N, C-alpha and C positions, 0 to 999 in steps of 0.2 A: 079355824082357831083364832082368827082375827079377820078383819076386812080383806077379802081376796087372798087369804093365806090358808093353805090346805095341807094336811098331812095325809099321805097316801099309805095306808097301813095294810100289810099282808099278814094275816094270821096263819100259823101260830107264831112265826118269827124265828124258827130254827135255821139250820144250815141253808144258806142261799135263798131263804124266804125273807127278803129285806124290804125296807120301807123307802119311801121317796117323799119329796116335798114339792109343793107348787106355790109360787107366789106370782100373782098377776100384776103386771104393770100396764101403763097406758098403751104400749105398743106391742105387747105380747106376754110371754110367760117365762119365768125363771123356773127351771126344773132341777131339783136337787137329787141326784143319783137316778139311774135308769134301769135298774133291776137285772135279773140274771138270764132268763130264757126268752126266746122269741115271743112266746104267747104272753108271758107276763109283761114284757116290755111293750108289746102291742096294745094291751089293755091300758097300760099307763099312758101311752101316747093318745089313745082315744079320750081318756079323762082330761089330759092336758088340752086337747083341741076343743073339748066341750066348754071349758072354763076360760079359754084364752080370750084376751081383749084385743088381740092384734096378731099379725103373722110372725113377729119376732120370737126366736127361741134362744135362750141362754141356758146352758147346762153347767152345773157345778158337780164335779165328782169329789166326794169327801175323802176318798182314798182309792187305791189302785185295784182292789179286788173285783173280780168279774161280776159278782152279784150286785155290784153298784155301778158297773161301767159297760157291761156287754150290750146294753140297749142304746148306747150313744148314737149309733148310726141311724136309728129310727127317725132322727130329727133332720136328716139331710145335710148337704154341704153348706147350707146357709146358716146353720146353727153355730154359735160360739160356744166352745167347750172350755171350761176353766178348771184348773186343778193346781195343786202344789207341783213345783218343778220335779221334785223327787218322785211323786206319784206317776207323772208322765213317763219317766225313765223306767219305773217298775212295770208299768203296763206294756211298754215296748219289749222289756226283757222277758216277761212271763207269758205273754200272748194269751191263749185260751187254755192254759194248763189246768185251770180249775175244773174244766169239764172232764178231765181224766180221773178225778177223784170219785166221780159219780157217773160212770158211763151209762147207767140205766136211765138217767134223767133225759127227757126229751128236750134237749137244749135248743134245737132248731137253728135258725140263722143267727148265730152270735158272732161278733167280730170284735177286733181291737180297733177302736176309733180314737186316736190320740187327742188329747187336749190341744187347743190352738192358742190358748192364753195360759201362761203359768206365772207363779209368783213364789216367793220364799217365806215371807212373814205375815203380811196382811194385805188385803185388797178390799176396796169399797166399790160396790155396785150401786148405781142410782136408777131406780125404777120410778120415773117421775119424781115425786116428792119423797118417796120412800127410800131410806138408806138401808143397805144390806151389807153387813160386815163379814168378810171371809177371814178367818183367823187360823193360823197354823198353831197346833197344840202338840205337835209330835216331839219325841216319840211317845206313842200311846198304843193304840191297837196295831198300828204299823209304824214305820219310820217316817211317814209323811201324811199325817192326818190333818184335815181341815174341817172346821165347823162353820155353820152358817148362822149368823146372829142378826135378828131383827130387833134393834135396841128400843124402838118406840113401842112395838107390840110386845116385847119381852118374850119372844118365841125363839127357841134354840133348836136348830137341826144339828144333832150331835154326831151323826155318822155312827161308826161302831166304837167310838171312844167309851160310850156307856150303852148297856143293853137293858131292855125292859122285859123281865120274865125269862130271859135266856142267860146262860152262863157267859160272863165276860171272857174275852180271849185275847191274850197278849203274846202269843207265840211269835208273831211277826214284828212285835214292837218292844214294849218295856213295861214291867210291872210298876216300878217306882215312877216311871214316866207317865203312866196312866193315872196313878194317884196324884201326881202333880197337875196333870191336865184337868182332872176332876175339880181340884181346888180352883183352878183358873175359871172353869165353867161355873162353879158355884158363885164365884165373885161377880159374875155378870148379873146375878139375881134374876134368872128367868122364871116366868110363871108356867110356861109350857115347854116340855122337852120332847122332841121327836127323836127317838133313838133309831139306830140303824136297823134294829130288829125288835119286834114286840110292840105292845100297846103304847099309845101316847101316855106320857107320864108328867109328873111335876118334879120339883127339885128334890123330892125324897129319893129319886132314882140315884142321885149322887151318893147318898149315905149307903144305899144298898150295894152299889158297885164297889165303893171304897171298903166297906166291911168285908166283902168277899175277897178282895185282893190282899188286904192285910192278913186275912186268914191263910191265904196261899203263901204269903211270906213266912208266916209262923210255921206252917207245915214244912216248907222248904228248909228253914233253919234247923228244925228238929230232925228232919230226915237226913240232912247232910251230916249232922253230928252223930247220928246213929249208923251212918254208912249205908243208907238205903238209896235205891235208885228212885227217880221220880215215879215210875210206874208202881214200884212197891209202896211208896208213900200214898199214892192215890188209891191203890187197892185197899189199903188198911184204913184210910180216912173215913170218918163218920161225917157224911155230908150235912147232917143236922138241918139247920135252917135253910140250907141251899139245895136240899133234896128235890124241891119242886121246880128248880130251874131247868129249862130245856138244855139238852146237849151237855150233860154232866161230864162226859168224857174229855171235854176241853180242860178239865183239871190237870190231866197229864201234860198237855202242851204248856199250860201256865207254869207248872212246876219245873219243866225243862227250862223255860225262860228264866224263872227265879233262880234256879241252880246256876245257870250260866252267869247271870248278873252278880250273884254272890261270889262267883269265882273271878270276877273282874271283867267279864266279857260283856261290854256294853254295845257291841255292834248289833244293828237290826237291819233287816232287809225284807225281801218278799219272795213269794212264788217258788220257782225251782232253784233259785239261788239260796244259799244258806244264810240265815240271819246269824251273824257271828259264826260260831263253830257248829251250829245245830244241824243235825241230819233230819230234814223235814219229812222225808219218806218214812224213815224209821219211826219218827214220833207219831205220824198218823197211823202206822201199823200198831203202835202201842196203844193208841186211843181205841182202836178196834179190839185189841186184847182186853183192855179195861171194860169194854162193852160186851164182854163175854164171847168175843169172836164174831159178833154180829156186825155187819156193815153199819157205818154211821148213817143215821136216818137223814135223808135229804128229800124234802117234799116239793122241791122246785119244779 
């Protein structure tokens, strides 16, 4: 995407089929997210080693979810792993709980390897003459999202704050928080956007994600006024322009988050712990119900 800057894209981009980023420096490689399963993380490591300009490895985890962190250990004890301080705490709390949602997936050797460097607001990495900005934009997809911004190249690695071709997901974070984060990212004026899932995009991805989330807010407002549950609203909703997005069942989770925020619950968290007052197990069961009782499709 620019000189020694690569997007590692995994199609089609649905549940746990996530993207990564590679930025080569004079002494080694910066790796942005490390994927979900042993086999996928291993192939990423091979790609990193083929393109590396030295032995050093610095890992950035954009957030705590296992499909972006389970491969951390593939880079050995010499790697520096960087993340938001809150993401590190979430990783320690939730462990490998993600694997329990899809026990049929061949996860292989996945582990929780915690970040060794954390920050709260922003951090600058220097790869030779190249400046890499790590920016906290939470709450958005989770309570502790980080994006990776290359200002000279105008390349943005956005993590799961925005999705490309897949349904945005704010259950673990915030709907208005994600909308605010999108405006911050738009103001950076990127040319290229690598989302956490789906094809590489341009700045048009901000409009697409923002429009979907504003639609979710309208559905939630109307549904609450009508006394309907999030699942009832989702079941009745006409997806319209969003029918082609992967993982449409995420609408249920997004509506639960929007309902909670409309009720004044602004807490957000992760994993097995409840973000605010939400029952995550029940919400995932409702997503299955929305999906006609079929398990959520995970191709990891």
